[in-house]
N, C-alpha and C positions, 0 to 999 in steps of 0.2 A: 473586580470584573468577574462576572459569572461565566461559567463554561457553557458552550452551546449544547443544546439537548442532544441526546443520543437517540436515534431512531432505529427500530428493529427492522430486520430484513423484510418481514411480512408487511410492515407499514410502507416501506419503500416500494415494494412490489405492488401494493395496492395503489399507490400514487401513480406508478408507471402504467398500470392497467387503466386507470381512470383517464390518464393523458392519452393513451392509445384509443380509448373509446370516444374521444372527441372533446373532452374538457380542455380548456385552455390552462396554461401555466398560471395565469393571473387568478382564475377561478379557484384552482387548487390551493394556491398560496393563501388566499383570503379565507377559504373554507377550513383549511387544516393548519393555518398559521405556520407555514413553512416558508423559508426564504426562496426566492426565485432561483438563485444560483444552485441551491440544493436540489430542487426539482429538476432543473436542467441537467445537472451532473448525474443524477440517478437515471434519468431517461437515456442519456448518451452512454453511460456505463452499461446499462442493461441491454441496450441495442448492440453494443460492441461485443460483449462477451457473455451475456446472460447472467452476469454476477455483479454484485456491488462491492466485492472485495478488491482492494487495491492491487493485490498480487495478480489477480486474474485480468486486470485491465492495463497491464504494462505492455508496452510495445516490445518487439523482438530485441531492439537495441537496448532498451532499459533492462530487460531480463538478462541479456548478455553482460551488461555493465555490472549489474548486481552480482552475478556469478563471478565475474573477474575480480571484483572488490573482495568478495568472500575468499576467493583463492589467494589473493594478495595478502590478506590478513593472516591466513593460515601459513603461508610461506614465510612471512616475516616472523611469526611466532616460532616456527621450526628453526629458522636461522638464528634467532636469539638463543634458543635452547642449545644449539650446536656451539655457539660462541661461548656460552657459559660452561659447557662440558669441556671445551678445549682449554679454558682458563683453569678449571679444576684439575684436569689431567696434567697441565703444564706445571702446576704448583707441586704436584706429587713427585714429579721427576726431578725436582731441585734438591 
């Protein structure tokens, strides 16, 4: 199975501008050979945040969840380090 093509940010912006100027999604898809879902996603992403990057298009709850997961990973790692240090120090006391 082949990978879907990667589109540059300039190409996506051009498609969004053409859509804004009155072209239909169907016209854009047939002219530029792009999937309808891709064009729809690009248009909505650009309208929401002015960016095509996934990070810029996260809701407040998604951003908070991402930060909490990152913090959780960090705390687990620190906890594991402390457990290992306690084991090592416990062995030295024997």
